[in-house]
N, C-alpha and C positions, 0 to 999 in steps of 0.2 A: 339563106336570107342576106342581103345586101348589107355591109355596116351602118348604113345611114338609118335604114328601117331598125336594126337591133338597137342602135344607139336611141332612136326615138321612142321602142318599146321600152327601153331600160329607163327611159327620161320618166314617160308615163307610169311606171311600176314604181319609181322613187317618189313620184308625186303623190300616190295613192297612200305609201308608206310613212310618208309625210303627215299626211291628213290623219291617218290612222293613230299615228304616234301622238299628235296633238290631243285628239279626240280622248286617247287613253289617259295622257297627263289632267285633261279638264276632269274627267272622270274621278281620278285619284284625288284630286282638289277637292271636288264635290263630296266624296267621301270622307276624306278627313274634316271637311269642315262640318258636316252633319254630325260626325262621330264627336266633334270637340262642342259644337254650340246645340246639339239635341242629343246629345248622349243620355241624360237623364229621362227623356222622352221615348227614345228606342229601348232603353230597358224598363221603361214602365210598359211598354207595350210586349217586347220579345222576353224579358225574364218572365213575366206570367205565362204566356203563351207556352214557351219551352221549359218551364220552370229551371232558367239560368241565374246563377251569381253575377252581380257587378263584375266580378274579377274574369269571370268565365266569357262573359259579354266583350269584355274589351279584349281580351287574348284571340278570340275568333275575329273581331274586326282587324285587329294587329295582325295576324296571320293573312286574314284577306287583302287586305292592304300591300303587304309584302310579296304574295304571290300576284297579286295584280301588276306592281312593279316589274318584279322579273319577267312577266310574260309580255308587258309592253314595251320592256328593253330588248329583249331577246328575239321577240318576231316582230318589231314594227323598226327600233331606231338603230339596232345593228344593222340589219340588211339596208338599212336606207343611206346609213354611213358607208357603208359596202360599194354600195351601187353608185354613189357618188364620186367616191374614189376611182373606181372602173371608168366613169364617164370621164373624168378628168383627166386620167392617164390617155384617153383616147384621143382627147383633143390636142 
């Protein structure tokens, strides 16, 4: 693969990773906003459905948000930064 095609491929992959990272951050902000603004409603629905206490539901949401942050950072943001550094070095 010639260098220009490889650079174009890396550029396209970096654009996809950036969009995935942005969508992941939007998802996290939406999830956080839902938990903060509609936490009582979620507890009313899911607490009865799964026999959860309010504390258990908050812990589940906290752990889920933490896991989502790790996944978004590790699989989208760090590879995007790495690819951008490689492209910068090639120019």
